C-alpha positions as CSV (number, residue, x, y, z in Angstrom):
1,M,-110.8,-43.0,189.5
2,A,-114.6,-42.7,189.1
3,V,-114.2,-42.5,185.3
4,I,-112.0,-45.5,185.1
5,L,-114.5,-47.6,187.1
6,L,-117.2,-46.4,184.7
7,F,-115.2,-47.6,181.7
8,V,-114.7,-51.0,183.4
9,Q,-118.4,-51.4,184.1
10,L,-119.2,-50.3,180.5
11,E,-116.9,-53.0,179.1
12,K,-118.8,-55.6,181.1
13,F,-122.1,-54.2,180.0
14,Q,-121.0,-54.2,176.3
15,W,-120.0,-57.8,176.6
16,F,-123.4,-58.6,177.9
17,L,-125.0,-56.8,175.0
18,K,-123.1,-58.8,172.4
19,P,-125.6,-60.6,170.1
20,E,-124.4,-64.1,171.1
21,M,-125.0,-63.2,174.8
22,L,-128.5,-61.8,174.0
23,L,-129.4,-64.9,171.9
24,Y,-127.8,-67.6,174.0
25,G,-128.7,-66.0,177.4
26,G,-125.1,-66.3,178.6
27,H,-124.9,-70.1,178.1
28,G,-122.6,-71.7,175.5
29,R,-124.7,-72.8,172.4
30,L,-128.3,-72.8,171.4
31,P,-130.1,-76.1,170.6
32,L,-129.2,-77.3,167.1
33,L,-132.7,-76.5,165.6
34,T,-132.6,-73.0,166.9
35,Q,-129.1,-72.5,165.5
36,R,-130.2,-73.7,162.0
37,G,-133.2,-71.4,162.1
38,F,-131.0,-68.3,162.8
39,S,-128.3,-69.3,160.4
40,S,-130.8,-69.7,157.6
41,Q,-132.4,-66.3,158.3
42,G,-129.2,-64.3,159.0
43,Q,-129.1,-61.3,161.3
44,N,-131.3,-58.3,160.8
45,P,-129.1,-55.3,159.9
46,S,-131.6,-52.9,161.5
47,L,-131.3,-54.9,164.8
48,K,-127.5,-54.7,164.7
49,A,-127.6,-51.0,164.1
50,A,-130.0,-50.5,167.0
51,K,-127.7,-52.4,169.4
52,V,-124.7,-50.3,168.3
53,K,-126.7,-47.1,168.9
54,L,-127.8,-48.3,172.3
55,R,-124.3,-49.0,173.4
56,T,-123.2,-45.6,172.2
57,R,-125.9,-43.9,174.1
58,L,-125.0,-45.9,177.2
59,L,-121.3,-44.9,176.8
60,V,-122.2,-41.2,176.5
61,T,-124.6,-41.4,179.5
62,L,-122.1,-43.1,181.7
63,L,-119.3,-40.8,180.8
64,F,-121.4,-37.7,181.3
65,G,-122.8,-39.0,184.6
66,G,-119.3,-39.9,185.9
67,S,-117.9,-36.5,184.9
68,L,-120.9,-34.7,186.6
69,L,-120.4,-36.7,189.8
70,G,-116.7,-36.0,189.8
71,C,-117.2,-32.3,189.4
72,C,-119.8,-32.2,192.2
73,W,-117.4,-34.0,194.6
74,Y,-114.6,-31.6,193.7
75,V,-116.8,-28.5,194.2
76,Y,-117.9,-29.9,197.6
77,L,-114.3,-30.5,198.8
78,E,-113.3,-27.0,197.6
79,K,-116.2,-25.5,199.4
80,E,-115.4,-27.3,202.7
81,Q,-111.7,-26.2,202.4
82,K,-112.7,-22.6,201.8
83,L,-115.1,-22.6,204.8
84,R,-112.4,-24.2,207.0
85,R,-109.8,-21.6,206.0
86,H,-112.3,-18.8,206.6
87,R,-113.0,-20.1,210.0
88,I,-109.3,-20.3,210.9
89,E,-108.7,-16.8,209.7
90,Q,-111.7,-15.5,211.8
91,L,-110.4,-17.3,214.9
92,K,-107.0,-15.8,214.5
93,K,-108.5,-12.4,214.5
94,V,-110.0,-13.1,217.9
95,A,-106.5,-12.6,219.3
96,L,-106.7,-15.4,221.8
97,G,-103.6,-17.1,223.1
98,Q,-101.2,-14.7,221.3
99,G,-99.4,-13.8,224.6
100,T,-97.2,-16.1,226.7
101,F,-97.1,-17.6,230.1
102,S,-94.6,-18.8,232.7
103,L,-95.8,-21.4,235.1
104,L,-94.5,-24.4,237.1
105,D,-95.5,-27.9,236.0
106,H,-96.4,-30.8,238.3
107,T,-92.8,-31.8,238.6
108,G,-91.7,-28.3,239.7
109,R,-90.1,-27.4,236.4
110,R,-90.6,-23.8,235.0
111,R,-92.5,-24.0,231.7
112,T,-93.3,-21.2,229.2
113,K,-95.4,-21.2,226.1
114,Q,-92.3,-21.4,224.0
115,D,-91.7,-24.9,225.4
116,F,-94.7,-26.2,223.4
117,L,-94.0,-24.4,220.1
118,G,-94.0,-27.0,217.3
119,S,-96.5,-29.2,219.0
120,W,-100.3,-29.5,218.8
121,V,-101.7,-28.6,222.3
122,L,-105.1,-29.2,223.9
123,L,-105.5,-26.8,226.8
124,Y,-108.0,-26.9,229.7
125,F,-108.4,-24.5,232.6
126,G,-109.8,-26.0,235.8
127,F,-109.1,-26.9,239.4
128,T,-108.4,-30.1,241.3
129,H,-111.2,-29.7,243.8
130,C,-113.8,-29.6,241.1
131,P,-116.3,-32.3,241.9
132,D,-117.5,-33.3,238.4
133,I,-117.1,-31.0,235.4
134,C,-113.3,-30.7,235.4
135,P,-112.8,-34.5,235.7
136,D,-115.3,-35.2,233.0
137,E,-113.7,-32.7,230.6
138,L,-110.2,-33.9,231.4
139,E,-111.3,-37.5,230.8
140,K,-112.8,-36.5,227.5
141,M,-109.7,-34.6,226.5
142,S,-107.5,-37.6,227.5
143,A,-109.7,-39.9,225.4
144,V,-109.4,-37.6,222.4
145,V,-105.6,-37.6,222.7
146,A,-105.5,-41.4,223.1
147,T,-107.6,-41.9,220.0
148,L,-105.4,-39.6,217.9
149,D,-102.3,-41.4,219.2
150,Q,-103.6,-44.5,217.4
151,D,-103.1,-42.9,214.0
152,P,-99.4,-43.1,213.1
153,A,-99.9,-40.5,210.4
154,L,-100.7,-37.8,212.9
155,P,-98.3,-36.0,215.2
156,Q,-98.7,-36.3,219.0
157,V,-101.1,-33.9,220.7
158,Q,-99.9,-32.5,224.1
159,P,-102.6,-32.1,226.7
160,L,-102.2,-29.3,229.2
161,F,-104.1,-28.4,232.4
162,I,-103.7,-25.0,233.9
163,T,-105.3,-24.5,237.3
164,V,-107.5,-21.5,238.1
165,D,-107.1,-22.2,241.9
166,P,-103.4,-21.6,242.7
167,E,-104.2,-21.2,246.4
168,R,-104.9,-24.9,246.7
169,D,-103.4,-26.4,243.5
170,D,-99.7,-26.3,244.3
171,V,-97.1,-28.6,242.6
172,P,-97.7,-31.7,244.8
173,A,-101.5,-31.3,244.4
174,L,-101.2,-31.3,240.6
175,A,-98.7,-34.2,240.6
176,H,-101.3,-36.3,242.4
177,Y,-104.2,-35.1,240.3
178,V,-102.8,-35.6,236.8
179,K,-102.1,-39.3,237.4
180,D,-105.7,-40.0,236.9
181,F,-105.7,-38.9,233.3
182,H,-103.6,-39.2,230.1
183,P,-99.9,-40.1,230.9
184,R,-98.7,-37.1,228.9
185,L,-101.0,-34.6,230.7
186,I,-99.0,-31.7,232.2
187,G,-100.4,-29.8,235.1
188,L,-99.4,-26.1,235.4
189,T,-99.6,-23.7,238.4
190,G,-97.9,-20.6,239.8
191,T,-98.6,-17.5,241.8
192,A,-102.0,-15.9,241.7
193,E,-100.8,-13.3,239.3
194,E,-99.0,-15.8,237.0
195,V,-102.2,-17.9,236.8
196,K,-104.4,-14.9,236.2
197,H,-102.1,-13.7,233.4
198,A,-102.3,-17.1,231.6
199,G,-106.0,-17.2,231.9
200,R,-106.5,-13.6,230.7
201,D,-104.6,-14.4,227.5
202,Y,-107.4,-16.9,226.7
203,R,-110.2,-14.8,228.2
204,V,-110.8,-17.3,230.9
205,Y,-113.3,-16.3,233.6
206,A,-112.6,-17.6,237.1
207,T,-114.1,-16.5,240.4
208,P,-113.9,-18.4,243.7
209,G,-117.3,-18.9,245.4
210,P,-118.0,-18.5,249.1
211,K,-116.2,-20.8,251.5
212,D,-118.2,-23.4,253.5
213,E,-117.7,-24.2,257.2
214,D,-114.8,-26.5,256.3
215,G,-113.1,-23.7,254.3
216,D,-113.9,-25.5,251.0
217,Y,-115.2,-23.6,247.9
218,I,-116.0,-24.0,244.3
219,V,-114.4,-21.9,241.5
220,D,-116.8,-20.7,238.8
221,H,-114.8,-20.7,235.6
222,T,-114.9,-20.9,231.8
223,I,-115.4,-24.5,230.6
224,L,-113.7,-24.9,227.3
225,I,-111.0,-27.0,225.7
226,Y,-108.7,-25.0,223.5
227,L,-106.8,-26.3,220.5
228,I,-103.4,-24.6,220.0
229,S,-101.6,-24.9,216.7
230,P,-97.8,-25.6,216.5
231,D,-97.2,-21.9,216.0
232,G,-98.6,-21.3,219.4
233,L,-101.9,-19.6,218.2
234,F,-105.4,-20.4,219.3
235,L,-107.1,-22.4,216.5
236,D,-110.4,-23.8,217.8
237,Y,-112.3,-24.5,221.0
238,Y,-114.8,-27.1,222.2
239,N,-117.4,-26.6,224.9
240,R,-119.2,-29.3,227.0
241,M,-121.7,-30.0,224.2
242,K,-118.9,-31.4,221.9
243,D,-118.4,-35.1,222.5
244,Q,-115.2,-37.1,222.1
245,E,-115.9,-38.1,218.5
246,H,-116.6,-34.6,217.3
247,I,-113.5,-33.2,218.9
248,T,-111.3,-36.0,217.5
249,E,-112.5,-35.5,214.0
250,S,-112.2,-31.7,214.2
251,I,-108.6,-31.9,215.4
252,R,-107.8,-34.5,212.7
253,N,-109.1,-32.1,210.0
254,H,-107.2,-29.2,211.5
255,I,-104.0,-31.2,211.4
256,K,-104.5,-32.3,207.8
257,T,-105.2,-28.8,206.6
258,Y,-102.7,-27.0,208.7
259,K,-99.8,-25.1,207.1
260,L,-97.1,-23.7,209.3
């Protein structure tokens, strides 16, 4: 495409370099006296040869420049693709998310990891009594999913929320909580052992803090958003420092370069 555009521009430039354009300045005819003067003198052969040589040099320069730019762009894209594939292979070796889970969703339905195979998943571990961090991260995750939904060329991304506080986050609590975020967000809970097993598969750290006089407590836990590919494997992660735009663009690139 770049070479074709260069040919078009060159044609325009050659037209501008035509003798009549150089002599007339791009306007119709010269005054009569000037025309007679030129017609009586004739065109200098050396001037004509110089113009042809100039146009040839311009053609070679533009073709060489266009080819060089095209090669540089191709090399850049190949390098980016290679780095992305290398990163994906390295992440797969981490062995995160290669197990399974069996939990209850916020409607009381039993869900396993197999239910989400074939879909892109954004997964976050948190708890409903979290005062600020969990709501902020879930809002960010919901905004990312909503942005990706606007691109009809991309498949839907399924947001998941797994509690790290099953003692308080039962099915009704999750049903009430997920209403504040993306409409497709699914909340998952279960027994203490089931929740611990799901978190262990993603190396999630979660430890309840001391209870206050009202029996309330904070759970210290891993703060990451996980990207899961349609084959159910961990593909990437995003910490609190990654904003909505960065995560959206990262997921978009993963989807475009993904091969099942």
